[in-house]
Each structure stands twice: as structure tokens, then as C-alpha cells.
C-alpha positions in Angstrom: 97.8 107.8 108.2 97.1 105.1 105.5 96.5 107.8 102.9 99.9 109.3 103.4 101.5 105.8 103.0 99.6 105.2 99.8 100.6 108.6 98.5 104.3 107.9 99.3 104.1 104.6 97.5 102.4 106.2 94.5 104.8 109.1 94.3 108.1 107.2 95.0 107.6 103.5 94.8 111.3 103.0 93.8 112.8 105.1 96.6 114.3 103.6 99.7 112.4 103.1 102.9 114.6 105.7 104.6 113.5 108.4 102.1 109.9 107.3 102.5 110.1 107.6 106.3 111.6 111.1 105.8 108.7 112.1 103.5 106.2 110.5 105.9 107.7 112.5 108.8 107.4 115.7 106.8 103.7 114.9 105.9 103.0 113.9 109.5 
């Protein structure tokens, strides 16, 4: 979902990709 990716970038743009993937998996 592009919206989820945008939300992750807006919420934690400084976090590592690993954490972003974890958050993305939780949202997914």
C-alpha cells in the first residue's frame, strides 16, 4: 500500500529501513 509507505516516511523518516519494514509488516 503506497499510503502505508507514505505514512511510514512521514512518521519516521530518520529510522532505518529495517524498522520501517517492521512497522510496514505490522500495518499490513
